[in-house]
Structures are given as structure tokens and as C-alpha cells.
N, C-alpha and C positions, 0 to 999 in steps of 0.2 A: 084408393085411387081418386083422381079428379077428372071432371069433365071439361076443365078449362082448355082453351086453345093455347098450346105452347109451341112456339116456333122451333123447328129443327135447326140446331146450331151448325149443322154440316155446311150450310150456305156460306159460313165464314172461313172455309178451308180452301185455299187455292190449289192444293196438291190433291190429285185423285185418291191416293192411298189414305191420306188423312180424312178426306171427305167420306170415303167408304166406311172407315172405322167409326167416325163420329156418328154417322147416320145409323149404323148398326147398334151402337151403344145407346143412342137416343131412342130408337125404336124399342129396345129391350126395357129401358127404364120407364118409358111411357106406358108400357103394358103392365109393368110389375111394381110401380111406385106405391108404397104404403108408408104413411107418416110414422116416423120413429122406428121403421123396420127396414125399408129398402129405399134409399135415396139416390144411389149412384149405380150405374152399370158401366162395365168396361168391355172393350173388344180388343182382342189380340190377333194380329195378322201373322201367318206363318209364310215360309218361303215358297210354299206351293200355292199360295193365293187364298187359303182358307181362313175364315174369320171365326174365332172362338169367343164366346160370351161368358161374362161373370157378373154376379149380382152382389151388391153390398148388403151385408147382414148386420144390422145394428141390434143392440140389446140394452136393457135397462140395468144390467148387472155389471157395474164397474166398467172395465175396458173390454168386456167380452164382445168383440165385434170382429167381422171378417171383411176385409177390403174387397171391392169388386175386382181389382186387378189380380189379387191372389186367386180369386175364383176363376177368372179367365185363364190364368196360367195353368191352374189345375185341370180345367176343362180341355185345354190344348194338349197337355201331356197325357191325358187319358186316351187320346185318339191318334196322336202323331208324334213322331220324333223329329219332325222337320224343324229347321232353324226358325226361331221367332224373330220377326224383323221390326214390328211396330206395335204400339199400344195406344189406346185412347180411352178416356173416361168422361162420362157426362153426368152432371148433377141435376136432378129434377127439382124445380122450386117447391117449397112448402106452400100450403094454402095461404099463409099470411104474407108471402113474398110476391114480388112482381113476377108475372108469368114468363119468366126467361130461364131457359135451360143453359147451363154453362159447361164449357170444357174445363176440366180441372186436372192438375198434374198429380202423379202418384205421390203418396205421402212418403216420408223418409224411410220407413221400414220397407215399403213396397219397392222403392228405388233400389235398395240393397238386395231384396229378394229377387226382383226381376233381372238385375244385372248378374246375379250369381248364376242364373239359368240361361241368360241371353246377353252376354257382354256387349254385343253390338246393337242392342235394342234402341230404337228411337221412340220418343213419346210425342204425342200431339199436345202442344202447350200454347196458350193464348198469349201473344206478345204485346197486347194492348190495342191492336187493330185487327188482327186476324189470328187464326189457329194454324200453327205450322208444326211440322215434324222437326224435332231437335234431338241430338244424341242424349240419351237418358243419363249417361255418365257425367255430362256437364252440369246436371242439376244436383249432384250429390252434396257439394259443399254448401248449398244455399238453403235458406229457410223455407219451410213449408208452412203455409197458413191453412188451418183446417177448414173443412167445408160445412160444419154444423151450423154456422151462423151466416145470415144473409150478407151478401157483398154490399159494400158502400156504393159500388157502381154496377148496377145490374148489367149482366152480359159480360163482365170482365172478371177474371179470377183475381183475388186480392193479392196473390203472391207476386212480388216484383219480378219482372222478367230479367233476371240476372243470370246469364249463362256464359259470361266471359271467363275464359281461362287465361290468366295473365302470364302463365309460364310460356316462354318462347325458347327456341334453341339458343338465341343470342344471350338471354339472361342466364340460362343454364351454363353456357360456356363461360360467361363472365364470373359466375359464382365459383366455378372450379379454379378460375385464374386468381381471384383476389381474396376469397374468404379463407383466412388462416385456419390451420388445424387447432392452434392454441387459442383459448378464450380467456377473457378477464375473469378473475375471481375476487369477490369482495366479502368481507366478514359481515356478520349480522350487526356488529357494532358500527361499522362504517355505514351500513344502510340506515341504521337508527340515527346516528349523530350527524351524518353529512347529507345523505340523499333525502331523508324524510324528517329532518328537524323542522320543516314546514311543509306546506302543500304545493309549493310552486312547481316542482317537477311533475307531480301528478296532474295538476291543473292544466299545464301546457300540453302534456300528452293527450289528455282527455279531450281538450278543445280541438286540437289538430286532427286527431283520429276521427272525430265526428264531423268537423266543419269541412274537411277536404277529402272525404271518402268518395269513392265511386260506386261501391256496392250499395244499393238502396236499402239493404237490411243492415243495421248496425251490428257490430260484434256482440253487443248486449243482447240483441234478439237471438243470435246464435246460442249464447249461453243459456238464455231462458228456455229455448227449445230443448236443449240437452237435459236440463234439470227436470222437465216434465212435471211441473208443480200443479197441484190441485187446489192449493190455498190453505191447507191445514198442516203443512210440514214444519218441522223444527229444523232450521238451517244454521250451520256453522260456517263462517267465512274466515279462513286463515289468511292473515295479512290483508285485512279489510281496507287498509289505507284510509282515504278520506270519505268513504261511504258512497262513492259515485255509483258503483255497481249495485250496492244494496238499495239505494234510493230507487233505482229502476225496477228491481225485483220486488220491493216491498208490497205493492198492490196485489201481487200474485201470492202473497203470504198473509192475507188479511186475517185469517183465523189461525195462523201458525205463530212461529216465533223466530227471531233473529238473534244470533250471538256473533258479535264481531270481535275478532282477536287480532292484535297487532303488537309488535315489539316497540313501535315508536309512539310515544305519548302524544306528540304534536298532531299527527294525522289521526290517531284514535280519537282525540278530542274533537277534531273536525268532523269525523263520522258521527259522533254522538250528537253534535249540534245539528248536523244535517238531517237526522231522523228524529230530532226532538219533537215531541208532541204527537207523533203518529200513533194510531191505535194498535198497531202490531207491537207485541212485547219485544223489547230490545235489551240485550245485555252486552256490556263492553268489558273486555278483559285485556290487560296489558301483559303479554307473555310471548315467548317464542313458539313457533308452530310445532316444534319438537318437544314441547312440554305442555301437555294437556291434562296434567295430573289433577287439576281442579275440577275436571269434568267427569261425570259418571259414565259407566258403560251403557251402551245401547240408548244413547240420549238423543241422537240426531238422525233425521231421515235423509238429509242432504248435507254434504260437506263440500266446500269448494276452496281452491287455492289458485288464484288467477295472477299469472305473471309475477310471482314472488318466490317460487319454490327454490330458485337458485341462491337465495340468501340464507336458507335454513341450514344451520350447522350440521345436524345429524338427520339425513334423509330417511335412513332405515327406521330410526326411532319415530320420526314424524309419521311415516306410513303405518307403522304398527299402532300408534296412538289413534290415528284416524280409523283404522279397522276396529279398535276397541270401542270408540265412542259412537260409531255408526250402527244404526239398527239393522237387523236382517232385512234384505230387500232395498236397502238404501243405495244412494249413488254418491260417489266421490268424483267431482269434476276438477281436473287439474288442467289449466290452460297455459300454453306456452307457445314458442315460435319454432320454426325451422331455423337453422343456423344462417341461412341465406336470406332471411326475411329482411326487408328494407335494404336490399342489396345496393340500390342506386345511391343511397346515402353513404354507405361504406365505400363505394367506388370513388366518389368525389373527395371523401375524407382521406382515404389512403393515397390518392393521387396528390393531394395537397401536402400530406406528410412527406411523401417521397421527394417532392420538389424542394422541400425545406431541409432535407437531410436529417429528418427527425430520428430520435433513438429507435432502434429496432424493436424494443420491447413495447412500443405503442401499437405495433401492427398485430392486434389481436381481435378475435371475433367477440360477439356479444356474450356477456356472462350467462345468458340463457343456454349456452352450449353445455353447461353442467347437466341440465336435464332438458333436452330439446325434443321435438317430435321424432327425431331420428333414434334417440337412445332411451327415451322415457318409458316406452312400453315394456322393455325388458326389466327395468328397475321396478316398475310397479307390479309386474307379473309375479315377482317374488312374494308379494303381500296380498294380492287379490286374485280370486279365481278367474275373473273375467275382466279384461281390459280392452275396450273398444276405442278406436281413434276416429274422431270426426274433424275433418279439416275445413278450413275456411280461407277465402282469399279476398283481398281488397287492393286498391291502388289509390294512394294519396296523390292528388294532382295540384300543383302550385303554379299559379300564373304570376305570382309576385314572390320574390326571393325572401322577403323579410319574415313572413310567417314560418317558412321552412327554417330560417336561421334561428328563430326562437326555439323551434322544435329540436334543432341540432345542438344548440348551445345549452339551453336550460333543460329541455326534456331529456336529453341524452348525454349531457356533459361532454360535448365534442366526441361522441362515440366512445365514451368512457375515458378519454385521454386526460380529462380534468377531474376525474372522480376522486382522486386522492392527491394530497399535497406532494409536490415534487419540485425540489429546488432548481432542477434543470429547466423547468418549464415556467417561464416568466409570463407576465401579462402581455408583454410584447410578442412573445411566441404565439399566444392564443389569438391576439389581434391579427397577426399575419396569417395564421391558419384560417381564421374566419373570412378574411378578405379573399384568400385563394379559393375557398369553398364557395363563397358567394359568387365569385366571377364565373365559376363553372356552372352554377345553377342558372345564372342569368343568361349564359350562352345557350343552355338547353332550352330555356323559355323562348329566347329569340328564334331558335331553330325550329322547335316543335310546337310552340304555343303554350307549353307547360313543362314543369319538371315533375317526373313521376317517381314515386317511392312505392314499391310493390311489397305487399304484406303477405307472407305465407305463415299462417298461424293455425291453431286448432286446439282441441281438447281431448284429453284422455278421460273416458268414462269408466270408472272402476266400480265393480259390484262384488 
């Protein structure tokens, strides 16, 4: 324990319930703080007005630790069956840190655990200026930044305050109205020879998704959290593309290794050049993701396939091969979309096609419909004992139509309409299509200040 004067963070809570919980948690951790043993205390409020406390138990043995929120939940359930309505956790500063106690959010596992026992639970979260109660369910898709390291801004939690749920009844209704049941399907050869014969499509997508996002945590941060890397893992990336994701992950594999596999030699070479000279051991393989015959059994701790599985010819063989090359206790992360992801882009696209009297076979959904967040769990469940789904949301916002038009034309081939040669569809056809789409986007910008494209995406974590 420490004799330092540490201010009670309850003063930053405008709501009485939040203030009471934070004060109780702070009092508990102030009494029981021990370096490397107890750093966080939590308080849970039940519907009868009683507060139940829990203490964080850290350990030096791997991940053998118990969160304070789990302890508070257990303490509550020992004495009452009353509904649990709110939770707060307070982190006490280490001796080497500024003397500032912080309100911290539940970690990802605790969010799931608490909501399983109390679906309506609210958590006290610091929003950058004050600590307020927010529905815990709203935190589930968003990144959790751990509490073991000091904050860059004492007094504030490092996790971005991202609690927006972009789903609305209007968007749900629009999705039912415009997203077709049938989706585009493309062969691996088409992907290799047309989409990824250079890096332009990937470059545009990666630029737009990062430059115009609303979620302060990038999708790459979401993927990194899912993989739970310690730095020593051997990782296999199926469909590694231009190495954009691997470049982000590489510092977290400093003592591990990376194997990138892709069917397209042009993007595979770009990945090789991107990571050239790094200390992490890198191997590059030109092959299809359903042929891993060159790799040995029990070779990788982590395998990932991000936004590419819909191109793989034989999914069952791919998943069996992943299972074969993955070590016991490993994780296979497969990232894909909901079929209504980027709904607004498809809305203006289909509206333009309809106005032009375009062929009916162009009115199809994204090729990711082959394995989406809706149907992927069942397919993967045939090959893995445990399949968890972790969702994530974002919204791209454009105040200028031109970046969106590059995203639409180059990044998505006019929502796949120009993905394959079709003698019916001339350059004049696509020029007119682009003008009609651009006009709709500009009207939206004039009306709302920006054109929004909402992303519903996520990962299957297979073990």
C-alpha cells in the first residue's frame, strides 16, 4: 500500500448512482492496493440499493488473474438474487505513476460475463470529461485498452469513448428493402488476374477505411485484440494481400514469425517488399488458401483470413487445413461483413442502376454473402469446437464526393458491376452510372453535411 494522497475520482461523476459506486470502489482499492497483486476494485449496485465489492487479483503466472468486476459479481450473487443495475471499477496508481486514480471500463471478457448475468447493466465510463453511466451492451463491439500500463493522460482512461450504435430502424428497413438475396460470386482466377493483378483496389480501400472512419479505434486494433498476441506466436495470414495488416501486427510478433500466403503474385510481392528488412522472420507462399500442403501439422499459434474467404474455391478443405496446421490452443480469426454492410453505397448504386434500366443480373449483394456474419458460424462450427463472434461497427463520412467515388469505382468495381468483362456494359454505361451516383452523394452532402457509409463487420474466433 501507499501513503500518498490520491484524490477520489467520484467527484467527476454527475450522477448520484455513479458517484456512489465510484466512491465505494475507490475506498476499497485505497485500503487494499498492493503492487502487482491488487490494483483495481469494482462495485456493483443491485436493484435494492445495495453495493457489492470485488478486488482485482493479479498473478505472476501467465494469465492467472481475476478481474475486480468478476469478484463483485460473485459477491453480489452470494447474498442476493436482486437484479444488478450498475457497475464501476477504479484503478489505483502505481508508485511510479502520477497520484491519480482512474475510472476504468470492464475488459472484454467481463463485459460478456456481466451481460450474461445482467443484460440491462450499465457501467460507469469516463467520456473524456466526466464519468457517466452508459449501457454496457454498447461497449461490446469496441476495443478495450488494458490497465496495466500508465495512461498517457493521467485521469483519463485510454480507451476511446466510442459507444455509438449506428444501427437505426431506418437503416434496418432500408436493408430489407434493397439488399438482394442473391450475391455475386467470383472465381479465384478472377480475383488473381483482375482484382489483385496490382495493389490499387487494396490501396484505395485501406486509405478510405482509415481516413474517413468515425470509430476512433481502427479495424486493425479490433483484429489485434482478437488475436491476443504475446509477441512469440507463429502466425499464418491466408490471403495476406499487400501486407497492410501484417505491417500493423508485426511489432506485436517481435519474437515470433509471420507466414503470408496469397494466390496473387503481384500483391504477395508488395507484402514482401512492405516487410522487407524487419527483424521478425517472414515467409511468403504463393498458393490458394485451400491448399496448405506445403505446411506441417501443428505449425501455427494464430491463423487469420481477413475479407478474402469468399474467393477460396473449397471452403471445407480450407477449414480442415487450417485445423491441421494450427497448434492446440491456437486461434483462427476469420473476418468478414454482414450482407448489409456499407448499405448506403448499395442504395445509391441500385437507385442509379434502376434509373438507367440496367440488366437485372447486376442487382446482387456483396460476394461476402458466401460467408457472412450471418451464415459463417454454422459453416465454421463443422470444423471447430468453439466459434465466437466479435462484431464491430464504423461509419465512413465523406464531405466531398470524389474520395467516395474512388472508393466506389476503384475499391469496389462499381459494387461489383464492373468486376468482369461484359459486352453489354460499355464505358459510356459506367460513366453515366458514376454521374448518377455522384449526384446522389452530393445531394446527401448538401442536405446532411456528409455522406455516410455504415460498416457492419466482425470476426469469427475459432478454437
